[in-house]
Each structure stands twice: as C-alpha cells, then as structure tokens.
C-alpha positions as a Python dict, from the first residue, in 0.01 Angstrom:
ca = {
    (1, 'M'): (0, 0, 0),
    (2, 'R'): (-387, -150, 38),
    (3, 'I'): (-652, 101, 18),
    (4, 'L'): (-983, 21, 90),
    (5, 'S'): (-1246, 214, -62),
    (6, 'V'): (-1635, 273, 139),
    (7, 'V'): (-1877, 319, -120),
    (8, 'G'): (-2311, 322, -103),
    (9, 'A'): (-2399, 622, -351),
    (10, 'R'): (-2449, 741, -695),
    (11, 'P'): (-2184, 1014, -649),
    (12, 'Q'): (-1927, 759, -488),
    (13, 'F'): (-1971, 529, -791),
    (14, 'V'): (-1847, 793, -1001),
    (15, 'K'): (-1594, 959, -730),
    (16, 'L'): (-1429, 562, -734),
    (17, 'A'): (-1423, 490, -1075),
    (18, 'P'): (-1103, 733, -1108),
    (19, 'I'): (-940, 626, -815),
    (20, 'A'): (-994, 228, -907),
    (21, 'A'): (-845, 272, -1259),
    (22, 'E'): (-551, 491, -1100),
    (23, 'C'): (-496, 200, -807),
    (24, 'A'): (-515, -102, -1111),
    (25, 'R'): (-223, 122, -1314),
    (26, 'R'): (-37, 122, -1066),
    (27, 'G'): (-51, -192, -903),
    (28, 'E'): (-174, -84, -536),
    (29, 'D'): (-407, -329, -353),
    (30, 'H'): (-736, -188, -364),
    (31, 'V'): (-1037, -343, -172),
    (32, 'I'): (-1399, -192, -248),
    (33, 'V'): (-1669, -203, -8),
    (34, 'H'): (-2025, -97, -106),
    (35, 'T'): (-2249, -50, 179),
    (36, 'G'): (-2586, -107, 14),
    (37, 'Q'): (-2726, 255, 90),
    (38, 'H'): (-2846, 284, -270),
    (39, 'Y'): (-2960, -89, -413),
    (40, 'D'): (-3174, 28, -708),
    (41, 'P'): (-2974, -63, -1020),
    (42, 'M'): (-2968, 216, -1188),
    (43, 'L'): (-2822, 418, -902),
    (44, 'S'): (-2572, 139, -802),
    (45, 'D'): (-2506, -157, -1049),
    (46, 'V'): (-2546, 39, -1380),
    (47, 'F'): (-2240, 245, -1302),
    (48, 'F'): (-2019, -2, -1185),
    (49, 'S'): (-2063, -131, -1543),
    (50, 'E'): (-2091, 133, -1753),
    (51, 'L'): (-1785, 311, -1525),
    (52, 'G'): (-1520, -40, -1562),
    (53, 'I'): (-1543, -36, -1208),
    (54, 'P'): (-1444, -343, -1053),
    (55, 'A'): (-1714, -544, -860),
    (56, 'P'): (-1709, -467, -491),
    (57, 'E'): (-1500, -729, -298),
    (58, 'V'): (-1798, -705, -32),
    (59, 'H'): (-2141, -582, -26),
    (60, 'L'): (-2243, -501, 278),
    (61, 'G'): (-2670, -479, 169),
    (62, 'I'): (-2768, -203, 441),
    (63, 'G'): (-3033, -76, 218),
    (64, 'S'): (-3283, 232, 358),
    (65, 'G'): (-3333, 338, 685),
    (66, 'S'): (-3372, 680, 950),
    (67, 'H'): (-3017, 772, 965),
    (68, 'G'): (-2930, 614, 1275),
    (69, 'A'): (-3046, 262, 1214),
    (70, 'Q'): (-2875, 288, 813),
    (71, 'T'): (-2539, 422, 1011),
    (72, 'A'): (-2531, 234, 1266),
    (73, 'A'): (-2626, -151, 1024),
    (74, 'M'): (-2294, 15, 791),
    (75, 'L'): (-2054, 115, 1100),
    (76, 'A'): (-2071, -245, 1280),
    (77, 'G'): (-2038, -372, 927),
    (78, 'L'): (-1739, -208, 816),
    (79, 'E'): (-1581, -244, 1140),
    (80, 'T'): (-1594, -634, 1079),
    (81, 'V'): (-1466, -610, 738),
    (82, 'I'): (-1206, -328, 834),
    (83, 'G'): (-999, -559, 1086),
    (84, 'E'): (-1002, -842, 807),
    (85, 'H'): (-816, -690, 579),
    (86, 'S'): (-625, -456, 837),
    (87, 'P'): (-576, -187, 507),
    (88, 'D'): (-337, 89, 529),
    (89, 'W'): (-567, 335, 452),
    (90, 'V'): (-985, 330, 501),
    (91, 'L'): (-1056, 610, 163),
    (92, 'V'): (-1454, 761, 232),
    (93, 'Y'): (-1587, 983, -43),
    (94, 'G'): (-1833, 1301, -14),
    (95, 'D'): (-2093, 1322, 286),
    (96, 'T'): (-2315, 1036, 237),
    (97, 'N'): (-2369, 800, 567),
    (98, 'S'): (-2145, 544, 424),
    (99, 'T'): (-1879, 857, 394),
    (100, 'L'): (-1920, 911, 812),
    (101, 'A'): (-1967, 527, 889),
    (102, 'G'): (-1630, 447, 722),
    (103, 'A'): (-1441, 730, 895),
    (104, 'L'): (-1586, 564, 1227),
    (105, 'A'): (-1489, 260, 1181),
    (106, 'A'): (-1176, 287, 1111),
    (107, 'V'): (-1096, 555, 1335),
    (108, 'K'): (-1186, 305, 1627),
    (109, 'Q'): (-957, 119, 1494),
    (110, 'H'): (-684, 278, 1508),
    (111, 'V'): (-661, 300, 1141),
    (112, 'R'): (-574, 582, 863),
    (113, 'V'): (-882, 798, 732),
    (114, 'A'): (-860, 995, 427),
    (115, 'H'): (-1134, 1171, 262),
    (116, 'L'): (-1178, 1268, -68),
    (117, 'E'): (-1404, 1585, -129),
    (118, 'A'): (-1294, 1727, 222),
    (119, 'G'): (-1357, 2095, 324),
    (120, 'L'): (-1674, 2135, 154),
    (121, 'R'): (-1956, 2310, 368),
    (122, 'S'): (-2304, 2443, 309),
    (123, 'F'): (-2270, 2638, 660),
    (124, 'N'): (-2657, 2461, 645),
    (125, 'R'): (-2623, 2253, 975),
    (126, 'V'): (-3021, 2122, 910),
    (127, 'M'): (-2865, 1941, 613),
    (128, 'P'): (-2791, 1567, 691),
    (129, 'E'): (-2474, 1558, 458),
    (130, 'E'): (-2311, 1867, 635),
    (131, 'H'): (-2294, 1715, 952),
    (132, 'N'): (-2160, 1355, 803),
    (133, 'R'): (-1867, 1594, 620),
    (134, 'V'): (-1747, 1837, 925),
    (135, 'L'): (-1759, 1530, 1148),
    (136, 'T'): (-1593, 1326, 863),
    (137, 'D'): (-1338, 1544, 823),
    (138, 'H'): (-1233, 1588, 1168),
    (139, 'A'): (-1189, 1255, 1233),
    (140, 'A'): (-933, 1218, 898),
    (141, 'D'): (-592, 1164, 921),
    (142, 'L'): (-558, 1316, 534),
    (143, 'L'): (-788, 1563, 396),
    (144, 'L'): (-817, 1563, 35),
    (145, 'A'): (-988, 1910, -98),
    (146, 'P'): (-1132, 1911, -441),
    (147, 'T'): (-1053, 2316, -467),
    (148, 'E'): (-888, 2625, -313),
    (149, 'V'): (-1205, 2753, -126),
    (150, 'A'): (-1239, 2396, 40),
    (151, 'A'): (-900, 2422, 166),
    (152, 'E'): (-956, 2801, 310),
    (153, 'H'): (-1265, 2604, 520),
    (154, 'L'): (-1043, 2358, 602),
    (155, 'A'): (-783, 2563, 793),
    (156, 'A'): (-1054, 2809, 949),
    (157, 'E'): (-1130, 2490, 1116),
    (158, 'G'): (-762, 2444, 1219),
    (159, 'L'): (-746, 2117, 986),
    (160, 'A'): (-435, 2311, 734),
    (161, 'G'): (-172, 2067, 854),
    (162, 'R'): (-364, 1748, 732),
    (163, 'T'): (-523, 1889, 412),
    (164, 'V'): (-369, 1848, 46),
    (165, 'V'): (-551, 1989, -278),
    (166, 'V'): (-597, 1733, -546),
    (167, 'G'): (-856, 1891, -713),
    (168, 'D'): (-1218, 1731, -813),
    (169, 'V'): (-1226, 1352, -881),
    (170, 'M'): (-1540, 1356, -1079),
    (171, 'T'): (-1409, 1629, -1272),
    (172, 'D'): (-1179, 1334, -1430),
    (173, 'V'): (-1500, 1123, -1499),
    (174, 'L'): (-1721, 1359, -1657),
    (175, 'L'): (-1434, 1475, -1876),
    (176, 'T'): (-1347, 1162, -2033),
    (177, 'I'): (-1750, 1078, -2085),
    (178, 'A'): (-1871, 1380, -2190),
    (179, 'Q'): (-1539, 1366, -2478),
    (180, 'A'): (-1689, 1029, -2600),
    (181, 'V'): (-2044, 1115, -2633),
    (182, 'R'): (-2011, 1436, -2731),
    (183, 'G'): (-2220, 1397, -3055),
    (184, 'E'): (-2435, 1169, -2966),
    (185, 'R'): (-2815, 1221, -2950),
    (186, 'P'): (-2977, 1205, -2637),
    (187, 'R'): (-3246, 872, -2601),
    (188, 'V'): (-3476, 1073, -2471),
    (189, 'L'): (-3514, 1350, -2700),
    (190, 'D'): (-3669, 1002, -2918),
    (191, 'E'): (-3847, 896, -2593),
    (192, 'L'): (-4018, 1190, -2531),
    (193, 'G'): (-4042, 1415, -2816),
    (194, 'L'): (-3778, 1686, -2744),
    (195, 'V'): (-3532, 1884, -2964),
    (196, 'P'): (-3188, 1999, -2847),
    (197, 'G'): (-3178, 2341, -2668),
    (198, 'G'): (-3560, 2251, -2546),
    (199, 'Y'): (-3553, 2124, -2204),
    (200, 'S'): (-3480, 2099, -1896),
    (201, 'V'): (-3313, 1808, -1728),
    (202, 'A'): (-3404, 1824, -1335),
    (203, 'T'): (-3369, 1584, -1032),
    (204, 'I'): (-3470, 1708, -682),
    (205, 'H'): (-3415, 1459, -367),
    (206, 'R'): (-3236, 1625, -85),
    (207, 'A'): (-3441, 1626, 240),
    (208, 'E'): (-3563, 1979, 290),
    (209, 'N'): (-3723, 1975, -17),
    (210, 'T'): (-3918, 1640, -22),
    (211, 'D'): (-3982, 1568, 349),
    (212, 'D'): (-4192, 1913, 405),
    (213, 'P'): (-4544, 1786, 176),
    (214, 'M'): (-4613, 2207, 132),
    (215, 'R'): (-4218, 2251, 29),
    (216, 'L'): (-4198, 1974, -271),
    (217, 'A'): (-4574, 2049, -380),
    (218, 'A'): (-4458, 2426, -449),
    (219, 'I'): (-4128, 2267, -601),
    (220, 'V'): (-4374, 2042, -828),
    (221, 'E'): (-4596, 2380, -924),
    (222, 'G'): (-4220, 2556, -982),
    (223, 'L'): (-4082, 2303, -1222),
    (224, 'A'): (-4458, 2278, -1398),
    (225, 'A'): (-4466, 2638, -1473),
    (226, 'V'): (-4091, 2681, -1643),
    (227, 'D'): (-4185, 2813, -1994),
    (228, 'H'): (-4051, 2539, -2177),
    (229, 'P'): (-4022, 2089, -2140),
    (230, 'V'): (-3832, 1986, -1789),
    (231, 'V'): (-3772, 1637, -1780),
    (232, 'L'): (-3796, 1513, -1384),
    (233, 'L'): (-3558, 1219, -1328),
    (234, 'A'): (-3759, 1065, -1012),
    (235, 'H'): (-3508, 948, -791),
    (236, 'P'): (-3688, 640, -585),
    (237, 'R'): (-3680, 878, -284),
    (238, 'L'): (-3857, 1140, -462),
    (239, 'R'): (-4146, 884, -586),
    (240, 'A'): (-4172, 757, -229),
    (241, 'R'): (-4248, 1145, -41),
    (242, 'A'): (-4453, 1226, -347),
    (243, 'D'): (-4648, 961, -306),
    (244, 'A'): (-4701, 1035, 61),
    (245, 'A'): (-4820, 1371, 21),
    (246, 'G'): (-5062, 1257, -212),
    (247, 'L'): (-4902, 1439, -524),
    (248, 'D'): (-4892, 1217, -870),
    (249, 'L'): (-4594, 1350, -1055),
    (250, 'D'): (-4679, 1204, -1388),
    (251, 'A'): (-5009, 1444, -1361),
    (252, 'S'): (-4828, 1746, -1314),
    (253, 'G'): (-4742, 1856, -1707),
    (254, 'L'): (-4351, 1745, -1614),
    (255, 'L'): (-4200, 1427, -1840),
    (256, 'V'): (-4130, 1190, -1538),
    (257, 'R'): (-3917, 925, -1588),
    (258, 'T'): (-3628, 698, -1398),
    (259, 'P'): (-3296, 755, -1389),
    (260, 'L'): (-3075, 806, -1624),
    (261, 'S'): (-2731, 584, -1617),
    (262, 'Y'): (-2442, 834, -1573),
    (263, 'R'): (-2349, 813, -1960),
    (264, 'E'): (-2737, 885, -2001),
    (265, 'L'): (-2681, 1179, -1765),
    (266, 'V'): (-2429, 1328, -1917),
    (267, 'T'): (-2557, 1279, -2332),
    (268, 'A'): (-2872, 1452, -2172),
    (269, 'V'): (-2707, 1727, -2004),
    (270, 'L'): (-2513, 1801, -2293),
    (271, 'S'): (-2774, 1872, -2514),
    (272, 'A'): (-3046, 2055, -2253),
    (273, 'R'): (-3113, 2373, -2263),
    (274, 'G'): (-3038, 2433, -1826),
    (275, 'V'): (-3051, 2185, -1578),
    (276, 'I'): (-3261, 2237, -1216),
    (277, 'T'): (-3172, 1996, -894),
    (278, 'D'): (-3079, 2021, -555),
    (279, 'S'): (-2771, 1726, -633),
    (280, 'G'): (-2400, 1854, -562),
    (281, 'G'): (-2245, 1710, -816),
    (282, 'L'): (-2523, 1770, -1074),
    (283, 'Q'): (-2477, 2131, -1042),
    (284, 'K'): (-2121, 2113, -1062),
    (285, 'E'): (-2134, 1881, -1341),
    (286, 'A'): (-2350, 2151, -1519),
    (287, 'F'): (-2094, 2405, -1518),
    (288, 'E'): (-1785, 2195, -1608),
    (289, 'L'): (-2081, 2109, -1916),
    (290, 'R'): (-2126, 2497, -1950),
    (291, 'V'): (-2506, 2407, -1946),
    (292, 'P'): (-2689, 2675, -1724),
    (293, 'C'): (-2787, 2558, -1370),
    (294, 'T'): (-3093, 2639, -1087),
    (295, 'T'): (-2985, 2511, -762),
    (296, 'V'): (-3357, 2483, -535),
    (297, 'R'): (-3112, 2534, -248),
    (298, 'T'): (-3044, 2810, -20),
    (299, 'E'): (-2698, 2749, -16),
    (300, 'T'): (-2411, 2540, -266),
    (301, 'E'): (-2117, 2403, -119),
    (302, 'W'): (-1994, 2462, -541),
    (303, 'V'): (-2007, 2866, -448),
    (304, 'E'): (-1735, 2847, -764),
    (305, 'T'): (-2064, 2798, -1005),
    (306, 'V'): (-2238, 3083, -890),
    (307, 'Q'): (-1952, 3318, -886),
    (308, 'L'): (-1894, 3283, -1186),
    (309, 'G'): (-2260, 3291, -1337),
    (310, 'W'): (-2379, 2954, -1363),
    (311, 'N'): (-2551, 2869, -1146),
    (312, 'V'): (-2811, 3049, -952),
    (313, 'L'): (-2976, 2979, -604),
    (314, 'V'): (-3404, 2985, -600),
    (315, 'G'): (-3637, 2810, -365),
    (316, 'P'): (-3973, 2724, -521),
    (317, 'E'): (-4108, 3038, -662),
    (318, 'G'): (-3820, 3112, -839),
    (319, 'I'): (-3821, 2806, -1055),
    (320, 'A'): (-3974, 2912, -1315),
    (321, 'A'): (-3797, 3252, -1370),
    (322, 'A'): (-3438, 3107, -1311),
    (323, 'A'): (-3460, 2821, -1575),
    (324, 'S'): (-3573, 3068, -1823),
    (325, 'R'): (-3261, 3291, -1781),
    (326, 'R'): (-3075, 3365, -2040),
    (327, 'R'): (-2709, 3178, -2087),
    (328, 'P'): (-2457, 3335, -1842),
    (329, 'A'): (-2171, 3485, -2045),
    (330, 'P'): (-1876, 3257, -2107),
    (331, 'T'): (-1587, 3096, -1902),
    (332, 'D'): (-1320, 2944, -1975),
    (333, 'A'): (-1229, 2885, -1571),
    (334, 'R'): (-1103, 2520, -1430),
    (335, 'P'): (-1165, 2579, -1049),
    (336, 'Y'): (-1226, 2159, -1019),
    (337, 'G'): (-913, 2075, -1219),
    (338, 'D'): (-772, 1948, -1549),
    (339, 'G'): (-904, 1606, -1484),
    (340, 'H'): (-583, 1415, -1280),
    (341, 'A'): (-696, 1469, -991),
    (342, 'A'): (-698, 1073, -908),
    (343, 'K'): (-372, 1065, -946),
    (344, 'E'): (-328, 1350, -703),
    (345, 'V'): (-520, 1173, -455),
    (346, 'L'): (-259, 855, -477),
    (347, 'D'): (32, 1065, -454),
    (348, 'A'): (-115, 1242, -141),
    (349, 'L'): (-196, 856, -6),
    (350, 'S'): (172, 759, -75),
    (351, 'R'): (325, 1045, 43),
    (352, 'A'): (147, 1044, 380),
    (353, 'R'): (210, 667, 413),
    (354, 'A'): (580, 740, 340),
    (355, 'E'): (605, 1023, 528),
    (356, 'R'): (443, 829, 877),
}
C-alpha cells in the first residue's frame, strides 16, 4: 500500500510522526510531501528531527502568500507529485491550506483521499480553517474522525458511511513525549527567571485575533493584565501583525520569546499554571496534560475540553480573570483515545483498500 502524506504546518508534523512510525513498522510505502506552508525552522525542520520523522521525499517550498495564491501554488505542485507517485491513498491532515490543496489535487486525478482529523467543526464560517475542514471532508473518500462528537458532525452532513472513529494521533505523540520529559526542568524557567506553577504559556496566531489591530491590542492588554507572568511564544504571524499595528510586544510586560520545539513546549506546559491560546492543538494538549486552558475564541472544535471544565472560551476582556481561575475538578476522561490512534488509522486504510 502506497500512502502519500501531505503536510505543511506545525500541527501536521506532530500528527505525521506516529503515522510515519506505524508505516515503517508495517513496511508500508510512505511518501512524505512537505508543501512549505510553514518554512521557519522552529515551526518546521525541528519537528522532523525531534520527532524522528523521515525527511520529506518532496519539498514544494511554497512559502507564505494569500489564501488563494498559496492554495493555488500547492494545488499545482501537488498535482504533479501525485501523478508521479500514483499512491493508493493521499492522506491529508487537519485544516490548513495544505490539507485542502492535497485533497483537491488527489480527487481531480481520481486518487482516493483520507482525511485525518475529520469532522471537527467550529461552526464559524469566518475561519479559513472551517472552510478547509468542510470542503476536505466532503471531497474525501475516508473520514478518520478523532472523536465520537466529530463522527456525529459528519453523520449530520450525510457522511456517516465514509466515517471511522480512530482517536486522535496527536495524543499518541503527546503521551509518549510527556512520559519522557516528566520531571525535567523547562529551560524557560532558567532563561526567564520563573518557578514551576508560577506562569502561563500563551500562543496567539489565528487571523481573527491578529488581523484586526484593535482586537490584537486588546488581547495583548488582556495577557499583560494576568496576575502572574505570561510567556508569550510569538509565532512569526503574530510578530508581523503586531509590527504592522504599531504594537511593541517586548514592551508589553509579557515575557516574549520565539516558539519552542515540541518537546520543549510539552515540558514548559507541564510545569505551567495554565495555557492561554487560540490554537486548537494546544487546547487539547493542555487538557491531556491536565493544565487549565483559556481559549481566546468564541468557539472550539474540541468541545470536550470545555464540557469537562478544563477549558474556557473568552474574549480579550475575559483573559485575565479566566487565566487566574482555580483549577477544575480532576477527571480521568480520555475522549481523544489511549495513544494508539495511528494503528487504527493504518488498519482503516488497509480495510478500505481491501473492500474497494
């Protein structure tokens, strides 16, 4: 079975790691294509080396651009790559422009598409990620849902017959890394003069939070008002938008530094009092590590984190109070699986290929 994985952004590299390992264990023919959507080394290269992912066989080097220009360039490049490799499956991950481009390039050539992390919905049609998810799910032949809630969303859209619940592959990686680093002292503590349990980790990058200068200024103000130190891991998009808005992040009172590698991020979150973010992946990772999360959005795809009390949704004005709240009640719930999702994914691909 030849599987062609299309990835291009930080969360996708994390999801790719257990899939690549499971393909290698089974001896499957696995071709990795990197679109180049994230090209900063700390958001790209470091994940391949740190998570033991084989180097991409193809790197398109697309880089940044408007949604239309970026997706179009990926579509053109992926069309050629898929034609050259003739895979049994094109496997696309998550909700980025790389995801949609990979799905479109495959279906146009009558190559079967499997969507990993299918069925997630924010029901916010302003988000470009929501467009990518919905369009990819309706184009794909096999929908690999991470949760029962995601499967219910797909059923409501008439897609139950293509859906398999496999669990969340990011949980596979997270549980492995967390076990390896538990007890380690995060480097950021010494670099920034912090103590365990005395700080929060923050990331802000989504368009709805960064493209409006007034909203971005309000978010920075909200982060600075938290009653304990906040380490803001400044994604390049955030830096660029802050500069354009005339915001000096380094003078905001926040502890601003560059993004961390995945292992360093997990280590830092494990020792943190809380997480403040608009990232879907980090919401879920915080829950799995049992660290309270404050999400600067009006909705979340990972509704279980809110239902179980470990995540709250706020606007800029609610950040300080939410980030200073008490810890929620303990829970043993594991809505995202037991760390064996990659095996379920490969089993589903094999069954669907045999049944065709």
